[in-house]
N, C-alpha and C positions, 0 to 999 in steps of 0.2 A: 548619617547626613547624606543628602542627595549627591553632593559632589564626590563622595567616596564610594558610591554604589557602582558595581561592575556592569554598567549599561553603556551602550553606544548611542542610543537615541531615545527620543521621547515622542510619543504619539498623541496627537490632539484628537479627542473623541468627536465623532460626528455630531453629537449634541451641541457642541460649540460651533462647528462649521455650518450647521443648518441655518443659523440666523444671519450669517455673513452675506453681504457687508452691511446690511441695514441695522442690525442689532448692535448698538454701541457697546453694551456690556460684554457681549460675546467677543466683539472685536478687540476690546481692551484686554480681556483674558488671553485671547490667542496671541496678541502682540507681546504680552508679558511672558508667556510661555516660550515663544520663539526667542526673545531676547535672553531669557534666563538660560535656555538650552545652549544657545550659541556662546554665551559667556562661560559656560562650563565645558565647552568644546564638544557638545553633543549635537547630533543631527535631529531634525524635526520632520515628522511625517504627519500630514493631515489626512484624516479618513472621512469618507462620506461626501466627497465633492460631487455635486450634481449640476452646478451651473458654471458658466464661464466667468460670471462675476465673482463667485467664490474663489475660483482658481486665480483670477487676476489679483484679488485682494491678498491671497496667501503668497503669491509670487512677490508682490510688492513688499511684504513683510520679511521675505527671505526664507520662506519655508523650503526645506530641502527636497522633500519627497511628497507625492500626492497619490491618494487612492480614491476611487469612487466611480460611480456609473458614468460620469461625464467622460472618463478616460476609457473605461471598458467594464463590461459585466464580469463577474468572476468566471475564470476559465479553468478547465481541467489542465493539469500539468502538461499533458501531451499536446495541447493546442497553444501553449504559451510561446514557443519558439516561432510558430507561424505568425502569431500576432505581433511579436517583436520585429520579425522580418518585414512585415507589411507596414508597420508604423515608421520604419526607418528608410523606406524606399523613397527615392527622389523622383 
């Protein structure tokens, strides 16, 4: 059963994120996955976020983590700390 699996989080595939927020079916699936994951005490990561509308929609649902080109292109590990430092400068 899903509730008994040794996992900390659930990832929402980019194929569901791509249609957000306009695609009602994708929106319903994503909302259900977020609600189910949280009910099971799991975190939710959405991947493939490319627009601010997608990010806003996912934030409104309570998605915990986000990945996608809107936030950053993939980085070599050595550049990650520089990116994190720059992202948190005031």
